[in-house]
PyMOL Python script that loads the backbone (N, CA, C, O; Angstrom):
from pymol import cmd

cmd.read_pdbstr("""\
ATOM      1  N   MET A   1      37.311 139.039-152.113  1.00  0.00           N
ATOM      2  CA  MET A   1      35.858 139.406-152.017  1.00  0.00           C
ATOM      3  C   MET A   1      35.635 140.800-152.269  1.00  0.00           C
ATOM      4  O   MET A   1      36.523 141.637-152.109  1.00  0.00           O
ATOM      5  N   ILE A   2      34.487 141.071-152.653  1.00  0.00           N
ATOM      6  CA  ILE A   2      34.124 142.539-152.973  1.00  0.00           C
ATOM      7  C   ILE A   2      33.472 143.153-151.734  1.00  0.00           C
ATOM      8  O   ILE A   2      32.565 142.587-151.125  1.00  0.00           O
ATOM      9  N   GLU A   3      33.999 144.378-151.382  1.00  0.00           N
ATOM     10  CA  GLU A   3      33.540 145.064-150.184  1.00  0.00           C
ATOM     11  C   GLU A   3      32.740 146.331-150.695  1.00  0.00           C
ATOM     12  O   GLU A   3      33.292 147.271-151.267  1.00  0.00           O
ATOM     13  N   PRO A   4      31.365 146.262-150.428  1.00  0.00           N
ATOM     14  CA  PRO A   4      30.564 147.514-150.797  1.00  0.00           C
ATOM     15  C   PRO A   4      30.867 148.662-149.965  1.00  0.00           C
ATOM     16  O   PRO A   4      31.275 148.548-148.810  1.00  0.00           O
ATOM     17  N   LEU A   5      30.666 149.782-150.557  1.00  0.00           N
ATOM     18  CA  LEU A   5      30.763 151.028-149.902  1.00  0.00           C
ATOM     19  C   LEU A   5      29.371 151.662-149.476  1.00  0.00           C
ATOM     20  O   LEU A   5      28.316 151.367-150.037  1.00  0.00           O
ATOM     21  N   GLY A   6      29.471 152.506-148.495  1.00  0.00           N
ATOM     22  CA  GLY A   6      28.170 153.206-148.043  1.00  0.00           C
ATOM     23  C   GLY A   6      27.148 152.117-147.577  1.00  0.00           C
ATOM     24  O   GLY A   6      27.521 151.116-146.965  1.00  0.00           O
ATOM     25  N   LYS A   7      25.825 152.362-147.897  1.00  0.00           N
ATOM     26  CA  LYS A   7      24.775 151.510-147.372  1.00  0.00           C
ATOM     27  C   LYS A   7      24.344 150.646-148.524  1.00  0.00           C
ATOM     28  O   LYS A   7      23.225 150.679-149.035  1.00  0.00           O
ATOM     29  N   ARG A   8      25.388 149.832-148.900  1.00  0.00           N
ATOM     30  CA  ARG A   8      25.148 148.860-150.055  1.00  0.00           C
ATOM     31  C   ARG A   8      25.333 147.471-149.583  1.00  0.00           C
ATOM     32  O   ARG A   8      25.979 147.309-148.548  1.00  0.00           O
ATOM     33  N   VAL A   9      24.814 146.379-150.252  1.00  0.00           N
ATOM     34  CA  VAL A   9      25.163 145.158-150.011  1.00  0.00           C
ATOM     35  C   VAL A   9      25.523 144.366-151.315  1.00  0.00           C
ATOM     36  O   VAL A   9      25.055 144.717-152.398  1.00  0.00           O
ATOM     37  N   VAL A  10      26.321 143.344-151.199  1.00  0.00           N
ATOM     38  CA  VAL A  10      26.593 142.534-152.282  1.00  0.00           C
ATOM     39  C   VAL A  10      25.781 141.274-152.288  1.00  0.00           C
ATOM     40  O   VAL A  10      25.827 140.613-151.251  1.00  0.00           O
ATOM     41  N   ILE A  11      25.054 140.830-153.265  1.00  0.00           N
ATOM     42  CA  ILE A  11      24.194 139.712-153.242  1.00  0.00           C
ATOM     43  C   ILE A  11      24.695 138.772-154.331  1.00  0.00           C
ATOM     44  O   ILE A  11      25.035 139.210-155.430  1.00  0.00           O
ATOM     45  N   GLN A  12      24.740 137.413-154.006  1.00  0.00           N
ATOM     46  CA  GLN A  12      24.963 136.411-154.952  1.00  0.00           C
ATOM     47  C   GLN A  12      23.600 136.000-155.440  1.00  0.00           C
ATOM     48  O   GLN A  12      22.809 135.466-154.663  1.00  0.00           O
ATOM     49  N   ILE A  13      23.306 136.223-156.660  1.00  0.00           N
ATOM     50  CA  ILE A  13      21.945 135.880-157.169  1.00  0.00           C
ATOM     51  C   ILE A  13      21.727 134.483-157.217  1.00  0.00           C
ATOM     52  O   ILE A  13      22.660 133.784-157.612  1.00  0.00           O
ATOM     53  N   ALA A  14      20.557 133.900-156.854  1.00  0.00           N
ATOM     54  CA  ALA A  14      20.151 132.642-156.882  1.00  0.00           C
ATOM     55  C   ALA A  14      19.978 132.149-158.358  1.00  0.00           C
ATOM     56  O   ALA A  14      19.385 132.816-159.206  1.00  0.00           O
ATOM     57  N   GLU A  15      20.550 130.917-158.597  1.00  0.00           N
ATOM     58  CA  GLU A  15      20.418 130.482-159.882  1.00  0.00           C
ATOM     59  C   GLU A  15      19.502 129.274-159.815  1.00  0.00           C
ATOM     60  O   GLU A  15      19.702 128.351-159.026  1.00  0.00           O
ATOM     61  N   THR A  16      18.514 129.313-160.651  1.00  0.00           N
ATOM     62  CA  THR A  16      17.458 128.104-160.856  1.00  0.00           C
ATOM     63  C   THR A  16      17.308 127.750-162.171  1.00  0.00           C
ATOM     64  O   THR A  16      17.226 128.557-163.097  1.00  0.00           O
ATOM     65  N   GLU A  17      17.271 126.510-162.272  1.00  0.00           N
ATOM     66  CA  GLU A  17      16.933 125.906-163.758  1.00  0.00           C
ATOM     67  C   GLU A  17      15.432 126.020-163.921  1.00  0.00           C
ATOM     68  O   GLU A  17      14.631 125.798-163.014  1.00  0.00           O
ATOM     69  N   GLN A  18      15.108 126.400-165.202  1.00  0.00           N
ATOM     70  CA  GLN A  18      13.586 126.481-165.307  1.00  0.00           C
ATOM     71  C   GLN A  18      13.343 125.347-166.622  1.00  0.00           C
ATOM     72  O   GLN A  18      13.923 125.362-167.708  1.00  0.00           O
ATOM     73  N   VAL A  19      12.449 124.517-166.214  1.00  0.00           N
ATOM     74  CA  VAL A  19      12.068 123.448-167.187  1.00  0.00           C
ATOM     75  C   VAL A  19      10.682 123.766-167.608  1.00  0.00           C
ATOM     76  O   VAL A  19       9.827 124.091-166.785  1.00  0.00           O
ATOM     77  N   THR A  20      10.433 123.672-168.966  1.00  0.00           N
ATOM     78  CA  THR A  20       9.180 123.861-169.548  1.00  0.00           C
ATOM     79  C   THR A  20       8.272 122.678-169.294  1.00  0.00           C
ATOM     80  O   THR A  20       8.670 121.636-168.774  1.00  0.00           O
ATOM     81  N   GLU A  21       6.943 122.912-169.719  1.00  0.00           N
ATOM     82  CA  GLU A  21       5.973 121.734-169.471  1.00  0.00           C
ATOM     83  C   GLU A  21       6.415 120.500-170.229  1.00  0.00           C
ATOM     84  O   GLU A  21       6.208 119.366-169.796  1.00  0.00           O
ATOM     85  N   SER A  22       7.025 120.751-171.363  1.00  0.00           N
ATOM     86  CA  SER A  22       7.419 119.638-172.201  1.00  0.00           C
ATOM     87  C   SER A  22       8.761 119.135-171.907  1.00  0.00           C
ATOM     88  O   SER A  22       9.243 118.267-172.635  1.00  0.00           O
ATOM     89  N   GLY A  23       9.437 119.618-170.861  1.00  0.00           N
ATOM     90  CA  GLY A  23      10.639 119.004-170.269  1.00  0.00           C
ATOM     91  C   GLY A  23      11.850 119.633-170.789  1.00  0.00           C
ATOM     92  O   GLY A  23      12.919 119.124-170.451  1.00  0.00           O
ATOM     93  N   PHE A  24      11.864 120.647-171.548  1.00  0.00           N
ATOM     94  CA  PHE A  24      13.115 121.390-171.873  1.00  0.00           C
ATOM     95  C   PHE A  24      13.589 122.274-170.836  1.00  0.00           C
ATOM     96  O   PHE A  24      12.838 122.943-170.127  1.00  0.00           O
ATOM     97  N   ILE A  25      15.006 122.264-170.750  1.00  0.00           N
ATOM     98  CA  ILE A  25      15.611 123.024-169.830  1.00  0.00           C
ATOM     99  C   ILE A  25      16.070 124.233-170.391  1.00  0.00           C
ATOM    100  O   ILE A  25      16.953 124.200-171.248  1.00  0.00           O
ATOM    101  N   LEU A  26      15.499 125.464-169.952  1.00  0.00           N
ATOM    102  CA  LEU A  26      15.900 126.715-170.521  1.00  0.00           C
ATOM    103  C   LEU A  26      17.254 127.076-170.053  1.00  0.00           C
ATOM    104  O   LEU A  26      17.551 126.849-168.880  1.00  0.00           O
ATOM    105  N   PRO A  27      18.125 127.632-170.883  1.00  0.00           N
ATOM    106  CA  PRO A  27      19.369 128.186-170.359  1.00  0.00           C
ATOM    107  C   PRO A  27      19.237 129.454-169.635  1.00  0.00           C
ATOM    108  O   PRO A  27      18.259 130.174-169.835  1.00  0.00           O
ATOM    109  N   ASN A  28      20.197 129.784-168.772  1.00  0.00           N
ATOM    110  CA  ASN A  28      20.070 131.128-168.064  1.00  0.00           C
ATOM    111  C   ASN A  28      19.828 132.238-168.876  1.00  0.00           C
ATOM    112  O   ASN A  28      19.054 133.115-168.489  1.00  0.00           O
ATOM    113  N   SER A  29      20.486 132.319-170.128  1.00  0.00           N
ATOM    114  CA  SER A  29      20.495 133.351-170.997  1.00  0.00           C
ATOM    115  C   SER A  29      19.092 133.525-171.507  1.00  0.00           C
ATOM    116  O   SER A  29      18.852 134.625-172.003  1.00  0.00           O
ATOM    117  N   ALA A  30      18.208 132.717-171.479  1.00  0.00           N
ATOM    118  CA  ALA A  30      16.820 132.657-172.088  1.00  0.00           C
ATOM    119  C   ALA A  30      15.770 133.079-170.794  1.00  0.00           C
ATOM    120  O   ALA A  30      14.589 133.315-171.048  1.00  0.00           O
ATOM    121  N   GLN A  31      16.191 133.140-169.658  1.00  0.00           N
ATOM    122  CA  GLN A  31      15.380 133.496-168.470  1.00  0.00           C
ATOM    123  C   GLN A  31      15.584 134.953-168.047  1.00  0.00           C
ATOM    124  O   GLN A  31      16.498 135.690-168.421  1.00  0.00           O
ATOM    125  N   GLU A  32      14.687 135.220-167.292  1.00  0.00           N
ATOM    126  CA  GLU A  32      14.688 136.522-166.573  1.00  0.00           C
ATOM    127  C   GLU A  32      15.668 136.221-165.311  1.00  0.00           C
ATOM    128  O   GLU A  32      15.741 135.111-164.784  1.00  0.00           O
ATOM    129  N   LYS A  33      16.374 137.305-164.919  1.00  0.00           N
ATOM    130  CA  LYS A  33      17.114 137.034-163.626  1.00  0.00           C
ATOM    131  C   LYS A  33      16.270 136.983-162.399  1.00  0.00           C
ATOM    132  O   LYS A  33      15.336 137.773-162.255  1.00  0.00           O
ATOM    133  N   GLU A  34      16.575 136.061-161.492  1.00  0.00           N
ATOM    134  CA  GLU A  34      15.949 135.946-160.212  1.00  0.00           C
ATOM    135  C   GLU A  34      15.981 137.301-159.487  1.00  0.00           C
ATOM    136  O   GLU A  34      16.896 138.109-159.649  1.00  0.00           O
ATOM    137  N   GLN A  35      14.929 137.500-158.680  1.00  0.00           N
ATOM    138  CA  GLN A  35      14.924 138.703-157.747  1.00  0.00           C
ATOM    139  C   GLN A  35      15.216 138.312-156.400  1.00  0.00           C
ATOM    140  O   GLN A  35      14.759 138.986-155.477  1.00  0.00           O
ATOM    141  N   PHE A  36      15.997 137.195-156.153  1.00  0.00           N
ATOM    142  CA  PHE A  36      16.339 136.826-154.830  1.00  0.00           C
ATOM    143  C   PHE A  36      17.749 136.335-154.791  1.00  0.00           C
ATOM    144  O   PHE A  36      18.264 135.873-155.809  1.00  0.00           O
ATOM    145  N   GLY A  37      18.377 136.414-153.689  1.00  0.00           N
ATOM    146  CA  GLY A  37      19.670 135.849-153.544  1.00  0.00           C
ATOM    147  C   GLY A  37      20.232 135.997-152.023  1.00  0.00           C
ATOM    148  O   GLY A  37      19.496 136.373-151.111  1.00  0.00           O
ATOM    149  N   GLU A  38      21.465 135.700-151.852  1.00  0.00           N
ATOM    150  CA  GLU A  38      22.131 135.708-150.546  1.00  0.00           C
ATOM    151  C   GLU A  38      23.107 136.758-150.421  1.00  0.00           C
ATOM    152  O   GLU A  38      24.025 136.875-151.232  1.00  0.00           O
ATOM    153  N   ILE A  39      22.936 137.576-149.378  1.00  0.00           N
ATOM    154  CA  ILE A  39      23.822 138.585-149.046  1.00  0.00           C
ATOM    155  C   ILE A  39      25.282 137.929-148.680  1.00  0.00           C
ATOM    156  O   ILE A  39      25.394 136.997-147.884  1.00  0.00           O
ATOM    157  N   VAL A  40      26.305 138.495-149.315  1.00  0.00           N
ATOM    158  CA  VAL A  40      27.698 137.932-149.138  1.00  0.00           C
ATOM    159  C   VAL A  40      28.580 139.033-148.483  1.00  0.00           C
ATOM    160  O   VAL A  40      29.683 138.763-148.007  1.00  0.00           O
ATOM    161  N   ALA A  41      28.049 140.291-148.478  1.00  0.00           N
ATOM    162  CA  ALA A  41      28.864 141.265-147.933  1.00  0.00           C
ATOM    163  C   ALA A  41      27.986 142.573-147.702  1.00  0.00           C
ATOM    164  O   ALA A  41      27.069 142.828-148.483  1.00  0.00           O
ATOM    165  N   VAL A  42      28.270 143.375-146.651  1.00  0.00           N
ATOM    166  CA  VAL A  42      27.519 144.437-146.314  1.00  0.00           C
ATOM    167  C   VAL A  42      28.432 145.686-146.220  1.00  0.00           C
ATOM    168  O   VAL A  42      29.581 145.533-145.806  1.00  0.00           O
ATOM    169  N   GLY A  43      27.967 146.964-146.596  1.00  0.00           N
ATOM    170  CA  GLY A  43      28.796 148.106-146.498  1.00  0.00           C
ATOM    171  C   GLY A  43      28.996 148.581-145.032  1.00  0.00           C
ATOM    172  O   GLY A  43      28.313 148.134-144.109  1.00  0.00           O
ATOM    173  N   PRO A  44      29.935 149.477-144.877  1.00  0.00           N
ATOM    174  CA  PRO A  44      30.186 149.942-143.481  1.00  0.00           C
ATOM    175  C   PRO A  44      29.003 150.835-142.864  1.00  0.00           C
ATOM    176  O   PRO A  44      28.804 150.924-141.653  1.00  0.00           O
ATOM    177  N   ASP A  45      28.270 151.461-143.814  1.00  0.00           N
ATOM    178  CA  ASP A  45      27.104 152.245-143.170  1.00  0.00           C
ATOM    179  C   ASP A  45      25.873 151.373-142.881  1.00  0.00           C
ATOM    180  O   ASP A  45      24.865 151.969-142.504  1.00  0.00           O
ATOM    181  N   ILE A  46      25.832 150.203-142.992  1.00  0.00           N
ATOM    182  CA  ILE A  46      24.712 149.348-142.696  1.00  0.00           C
ATOM    183  C   ILE A  46      24.771 149.323-141.057  1.00  0.00           C
ATOM    184  O   ILE A  46      25.818 149.121-140.442  1.00  0.00           O
ATOM    185  N   GLU A  47      23.654 149.527-140.511  1.00  0.00           N
ATOM    186  CA  GLU A  47      23.462 149.594-139.075  1.00  0.00           C
ATOM    187  C   GLU A  47      22.755 148.278-138.593  1.00  0.00           C
ATOM    188  O   GLU A  47      22.272 147.488-139.405  1.00  0.00           O
ATOM    189  N   GLU A  48      22.717 148.084-137.286  1.00  0.00           N
ATOM    190  CA  GLU A  48      22.002 146.924-136.790  1.00  0.00           C
ATOM    191  C   GLU A  48      20.549 147.216-137.074  1.00  0.00           C
ATOM    192  O   GLU A  48      19.831 146.281-137.426  1.00  0.00           O
ATOM    193  N   LYS A  49      20.079 148.368-136.958  1.00  0.00           N
ATOM    194  CA  LYS A  49      18.648 148.727-137.191  1.00  0.00           C
ATOM    195  C   LYS A  49      18.130 148.354-138.624  1.00  0.00           C
ATOM    196  O   LYS A  49      16.954 148.116-138.901  1.00  0.00           O
ATOM    197  N   ASP A  50      19.121 148.342-139.436  1.00  0.00           N
ATOM    198  CA  ASP A  50      18.804 147.931-140.904  1.00  0.00           C
ATOM    199  C   ASP A  50      18.351 146.442-141.048  1.00  0.00           C
ATOM    200  O   ASP A  50      17.642 146.095-141.993  1.00  0.00           O
ATOM    201  N   ASN A  51      18.745 145.641-140.162  1.00  0.00           N
ATOM    202  CA  ASN A  51      18.301 144.258-139.993  1.00  0.00           C
ATOM    203  C   ASN A  51      18.732 143.452-141.232  1.00  0.00           C
ATOM    204  O   ASN A  51      17.937 142.647-141.716  1.00  0.00           O
ATOM    205  N   VAL A  52      19.866 143.617-141.729  1.00  0.00           N
ATOM    206  CA  VAL A  52      20.492 142.664-142.764  1.00  0.00           C
ATOM    207  C   VAL A  52      21.860 142.324-142.356  1.00  0.00           C
ATOM    208  O   VAL A  52      22.607 143.139-141.815  1.00  0.00           O
ATOM    209  N   ASN A  53      22.191 141.058-142.632  1.00  0.00           N
ATOM    210  CA  ASN A  53      23.442 140.550-142.218  1.00  0.00           C
ATOM    211  C   ASN A  53      23.939 139.505-143.418  1.00  0.00           C
ATOM    212  O   ASN A  53      23.143 138.988-144.201  1.00  0.00           O
ATOM    213  N   VAL A  54      25.324 139.282-143.442  1.00  0.00           N
ATOM    214  CA  VAL A  54      25.791 138.381-144.398  1.00  0.00           C
ATOM    215  C   VAL A  54      25.085 136.989-144.100  1.00  0.00           C
ATOM    216  O   VAL A  54      24.841 136.617-142.952  1.00  0.00           O
ATOM    217  N   GLY A  55      24.794 136.294-145.177  1.00  0.00           N
ATOM    218  CA  GLY A  55      24.049 135.050-144.997  1.00  0.00           C
ATOM    219  C   GLY A  55      22.444 135.089-145.140  1.00  0.00           C
ATOM    220  O   GLY A  55      21.761 134.081-145.325  1.00  0.00           O
ATOM    221  N   ASP A  56      21.974 136.313-145.037  1.00  0.00           N
ATOM    222  CA  ASP A  56      20.670 136.530-145.133  1.00  0.00           C
ATOM    223  C   ASP A  56      20.178 136.211-146.691  1.00  0.00           C
ATOM    224  O   ASP A  56      20.884 136.564-147.636  1.00  0.00           O
ATOM    225  N   LYS A  57      19.058 135.597-146.865  1.00  0.00           N
ATOM    226  CA  LYS A  57      18.432 135.380-148.138  1.00  0.00           C
ATOM    227  C   LYS A  57      17.305 136.632-148.258  1.00  0.00           C
ATOM    228  O   LYS A  57      16.509 136.902-147.359  1.00  0.00           O
ATOM    229  N   VAL A  58      17.396 137.344-149.552  1.00  0.00           N
ATOM    230  CA  VAL A  58      16.556 138.376-149.613  1.00  0.00           C
ATOM    231  C   VAL A  58      15.977 138.513-151.079  1.00  0.00           C
ATOM    232  O   VAL A  58      16.477 138.045-152.102  1.00  0.00           O
ATOM    233  N   TYR A  59      14.861 139.226-150.968  1.00  0.00           N
ATOM    234  CA  TYR A  59      14.211 139.608-152.299  1.00  0.00           C
ATOM    235  C   TYR A  59      14.545 141.092-152.569  1.00  0.00           C
ATOM    236  O   TYR A  59      14.533 141.939-151.677  1.00  0.00           O
ATOM    237  N   PHE A  60      14.848 141.352-153.876  1.00  0.00           N
ATOM    238  CA  PHE A  60      15.150 142.791-154.100  1.00  0.00           C
ATOM    239  C   PHE A  60      14.369 143.294-155.349  1.00  0.00           C
ATOM    240  O   PHE A  60      13.757 142.517-156.083  1.00  0.00           O
ATOM    241  N   LYS A  61      14.426 144.663-155.552  1.00  0.00           N
ATOM    242  CA  LYS A  61      13.668 145.240-156.540  1.00  0.00           C
ATOM    243  C   LYS A  61      14.136 144.796-157.926  1.00  0.00           C
ATOM    244  O   LYS A  61      15.347 144.706-158.128  1.00  0.00           O
ATOM    245  N   ASN A  62      13.182 144.488-158.981  1.00  0.00           N
ATOM    246  CA  ASN A  62      13.666 144.155-160.273  1.00  0.00           C
ATOM    247  C   ASN A  62      14.386 145.431-160.947  1.00  0.00           C
ATOM    248  O   ASN A  62      14.001 146.596-160.852  1.00  0.00           O
ATOM    249  N   TYR A  63      15.382 145.013-161.567  1.00  0.00           N
ATOM    250  CA  TYR A  63      16.127 146.180-162.343  1.00  0.00           C
ATOM    251  C   TYR A  63      16.908 147.071-161.434  1.00  0.00           C
ATOM    252  O   TYR A  63      17.214 148.192-161.840  1.00  0.00           O
ATOM    253  N   SER A  64      17.260 146.674-160.238  1.00  0.00           N
ATOM    254  CA  SER A  64      17.978 147.532-159.477  1.00  0.00           C
ATOM    255  C   SER A  64      19.477 147.064-159.247  1.00  0.00           C
ATOM    256  O   SER A  64      19.796 145.902-159.502  1.00  0.00           O
ATOM    257  N   GLY A  65      20.283 147.876-158.820  1.00  0.00           N
ATOM    258  CA  GLY A  65      21.680 147.451-158.484  1.00  0.00           C
ATOM    259  C   GLY A  65      22.584 147.349-159.800  1.00  0.00           C
ATOM    260  O   GLY A  65      22.124 147.522-160.928  1.00  0.00           O
ATOM    261  N   THR A  66      23.795 147.076-159.553  1.00  0.00           N
ATOM    262  CA  THR A  66      24.747 146.827-160.584  1.00  0.00           C
ATOM    263  C   THR A  66      25.263 145.457-160.522  1.00  0.00           C
ATOM    264  O   THR A  66      25.704 144.974-159.479  1.00  0.00           O
ATOM    265  N   GLU A  67      25.198 144.721-161.833  1.00  0.00           N
ATOM    266  CA  GLU A  67      25.729 143.386-161.866  1.00  0.00           C
ATOM    267  C   GLU A  67      27.224 143.486-162.130  1.00  0.00           C
ATOM    268  O   GLU A  67      27.644 144.245-163.004  1.00  0.00           O
ATOM    269  N   VAL A  68      28.093 142.680-161.340  1.00  0.00           N
ATOM    270  CA  VAL A  68      29.442 142.605-161.517  1.00  0.00           C
ATOM    271  C   VAL A  68      29.837 141.154-161.528  1.00  0.00           C
ATOM    272  O   VAL A  68      29.133 140.301-160.988  1.00  0.00           O
ATOM    273  N   GLU A  69      31.008 140.865-162.168  1.00  0.00           N
ATOM    274  CA  GLU A  69      31.539 139.582-162.072  1.00  0.00           C
ATOM    275  C   GLU A  69      32.941 139.613-161.450  1.00  0.00           C
ATOM    276  O   GLU A  69      33.815 140.382-161.851  1.00  0.00           O
ATOM    277  N   HIS A  70      33.112 138.720-160.431  1.00  0.00           N
ATOM    278  CA  HIS A  70      34.383 138.820-159.654  1.00  0.00           C
ATOM    279  C   HIS A  70      34.850 137.364-159.485  1.00  0.00           C
ATOM    280  O   HIS A  70      34.160 136.535-158.891  1.00  0.00           O
ATOM    281  N   GLN A  71      36.046 137.083-160.030  1.00  0.00           N
ATOM    282  CA  GLN A  71      36.587 135.718-159.881  1.00  0.00           C
ATOM    283  C   GLN A  71      35.629 134.665-160.343  1.00  0.00           C
ATOM    284  O   GLN A  71      35.403 133.665-159.661  1.00  0.00           O
ATOM    285  N   GLY A  72      35.014 134.912-161.611  1.00  0.00           N
ATOM    286  CA  GLY A  72      34.205 133.894-162.202  1.00  0.00           C
ATOM    287  C   GLY A  72      32.821 133.900-161.606  1.00  0.00           C
ATOM    288  O   GLY A  72      32.024 133.139-162.155  1.00  0.00           O
ATOM    289  N   THR A  73      32.376 134.620-160.578  1.00  0.00           N
ATOM    290  CA  THR A  73      31.064 134.506-160.031  1.00  0.00           C
ATOM    291  C   THR A  73      30.270 135.887-160.259  1.00  0.00           C
ATOM    292  O   THR A  73      30.924 136.926-160.158  1.00  0.00           O
ATOM    293  N   GLU A  74      29.056 135.950-160.526  1.00  0.00           N
ATOM    294  CA  GLU A  74      28.278 137.131-160.810  1.00  0.00           C
ATOM    295  C   GLU A  74      27.642 137.529-159.525  1.00  0.00           C
ATOM    296  O   GLU A  74      27.054 136.703-158.826  1.00  0.00           O
ATOM    297  N   TYR A  75      27.751 138.775-159.207  1.00  0.00           N
ATOM    298  CA  TYR A  75      27.119 139.372-158.015  1.00  0.00           C
ATOM    299  C   TYR A  75      26.312 140.565-158.446  1.00  0.00           C
ATOM    300  O   TYR A  75      26.391 141.051-159.575  1.00  0.00           O
ATOM    301  N   LEU A  76      25.524 141.015-157.477  1.00  0.00           N
ATOM    302  CA  LEU A  76      24.810 142.343-157.741  1.00  0.00           C
ATOM    303  C   LEU A  76      25.145 143.201-156.476  1.00  0.00           C
ATOM    304  O   LEU A  76      25.053 142.734-155.341  1.00  0.00           O
ATOM    305  N   ILE A  77      25.502 144.366-156.714  1.00  0.00           N
ATOM    306  CA  ILE A  77      25.819 145.306-155.795  1.00  0.00           C
ATOM    307  C   ILE A  77      24.583 146.310-155.739  1.00  0.00           C
ATOM    308  O   ILE A  77      24.309 146.969-156.742  1.00  0.00           O
ATOM    309  N   ILE A  78      23.855 146.426-154.596  1.00  0.00           N
ATOM    310  CA  ILE A  78      22.596 146.988-154.509  1.00  0.00           C
ATOM    311  C   ILE A  78      22.522 147.801-153.308  1.00  0.00           C
ATOM    312  O   ILE A  78      23.153 147.492-152.297  1.00  0.00           O
ATOM    313  N   GLU A  79      21.709 148.920-153.383  1.00  0.00           N
ATOM    314  CA  GLU A  79      21.587 149.792-152.167  1.00  0.00           C
ATOM    315  C   GLU A  79      20.602 149.175-151.280  1.00  0.00           C
ATOM    316  O   GLU A  79      19.692 148.480-151.731  1.00  0.00           O
ATOM    317  N   HIS A  80      20.768 149.431-149.908  1.00  0.00           N
ATOM    318  CA  HIS A  80      19.977 148.725-148.925  1.00  0.00           C
ATOM    319  C   HIS A  80      18.503 149.175-149.148  1.00  0.00           C
ATOM    320  O   HIS A  80      17.621 148.365-148.860  1.00  0.00           O
ATOM    321  N   LYS A  81      18.163 150.393-149.635  1.00  0.00           N
ATOM    322  CA  LYS A  81      16.752 150.714-149.853  1.00  0.00           C
ATOM    323  C   LYS A  81      16.078 149.933-151.030  1.00  0.00           C
ATOM    324  O   LYS A  81      14.882 150.072-151.288  1.00  0.00           O
ATOM    325  N   ASP A  82      16.862 149.152-151.688  1.00  0.00           N
ATOM    326  CA  ASP A  82      16.186 148.479-152.888  1.00  0.00           C
ATOM    327  C   ASP A  82      15.993 146.985-152.361  1.00  0.00           C
ATOM    328  O   ASP A  82      15.598 146.153-153.178  1.00  0.00           O
ATOM    329  N   LEU A  83      16.230 146.617-151.129  1.00  0.00           N
ATOM    330  CA  LEU A  83      15.868 145.418-150.607  1.00  0.00           C
ATOM    331  C   LEU A  83      14.409 145.422-150.268  1.00  0.00           C
ATOM    332  O   LEU A  83      13.880 146.405-149.749  1.00  0.00           O
ATOM    333  N   LEU A  84      13.731 144.278-150.574  1.00  0.00           N
ATOM    334  CA  LEU A  84      12.339 144.240-150.247  1.00  0.00           C
ATOM    335  C   LEU A  84      11.857 143.451-149.020  1.00  0.00           C
ATOM    336  O   LEU A  84      11.003 143.918-148.267  1.00  0.00           O
ATOM    337  N   ALA A  85      12.444 142.197-148.827  1.00  0.00           N
ATOM    338  CA  ALA A  85      12.157 141.322-147.795  1.00  0.00           C
ATOM    339  C   ALA A  85      13.215 140.227-147.547  1.00  0.00           C
ATOM    340  O   ALA A  85      13.903 139.833-148.488  1.00  0.00           O
ATOM    341  N   LYS A  86      13.357 139.748-146.356  1.00  0.00           N
ATOM    342  CA  LYS A  86      14.156 138.617-145.941  1.00  0.00           C
ATOM    343  C   LYS A  86      13.412 137.354-146.134  1.00  0.00           C
ATOM    344  O   LYS A  86      12.189 137.342-145.997  1.00  0.00           O
ATOM    345  N   ILE A  87      14.053 136.332-146.433  1.00  0.00           N
ATOM    346  CA  ILE A  87      13.317 135.032-146.648  1.00  0.00           C
ATOM    347  C   ILE A  87      13.695 134.225-145.307  1.00  0.00           C
ATOM    348  O   ILE A  87      14.864 133.958-145.029  1.00  0.00           O
ATOM    349  N   SER A  88      12.710 133.898-144.582  1.00  0.00           N
ATOM    350  CA  SER A  88      12.844 133.118-143.290  1.00  0.00           C
ATOM    351  C   SER A  88      12.908 131.680-143.721  1.00  0.00           C
ATOM    352  O   SER A  88      12.383 131.277-144.759  1.00  0.00           O
ATOM    353  N   GLN A  89      13.657 130.831-142.774  1.00  0.00           N
ATOM    354  CA  GLN A  89      13.692 129.441-143.094  1.00  0.00           C
ATOM    355  C   GLN A  89      13.093 128.681-142.105  1.00  0.00           C
ATOM    356  O   GLN A  89      13.033 127.457-142.218  1.00  0.00           O
TER     357      GLN A  89
END
""", "prot")
cmd.dss("prot")
cmd.show_as("cartoon", "prot")
cmd.util.cbc("prot")
cmd.orient("prot")
């Protein structure tokens, strides 16, 4: 697993299929990346007051972070300050 440094988190970006009104399924390469996902790892400088934990679903700023691929899965490494909101269930 990827372990972020500092005040960063690793997010597995949510993948959704997009279907046009006429029923065509758009491939991921033709879509904009989603701006939400699930936190899979947190850096050592993340504190309890930062209110983020592994398993949280979050929204993040568009065009933020660094996309990486690890063992065939794409992740986003992003700074805590670029998180916008948690998704309640």
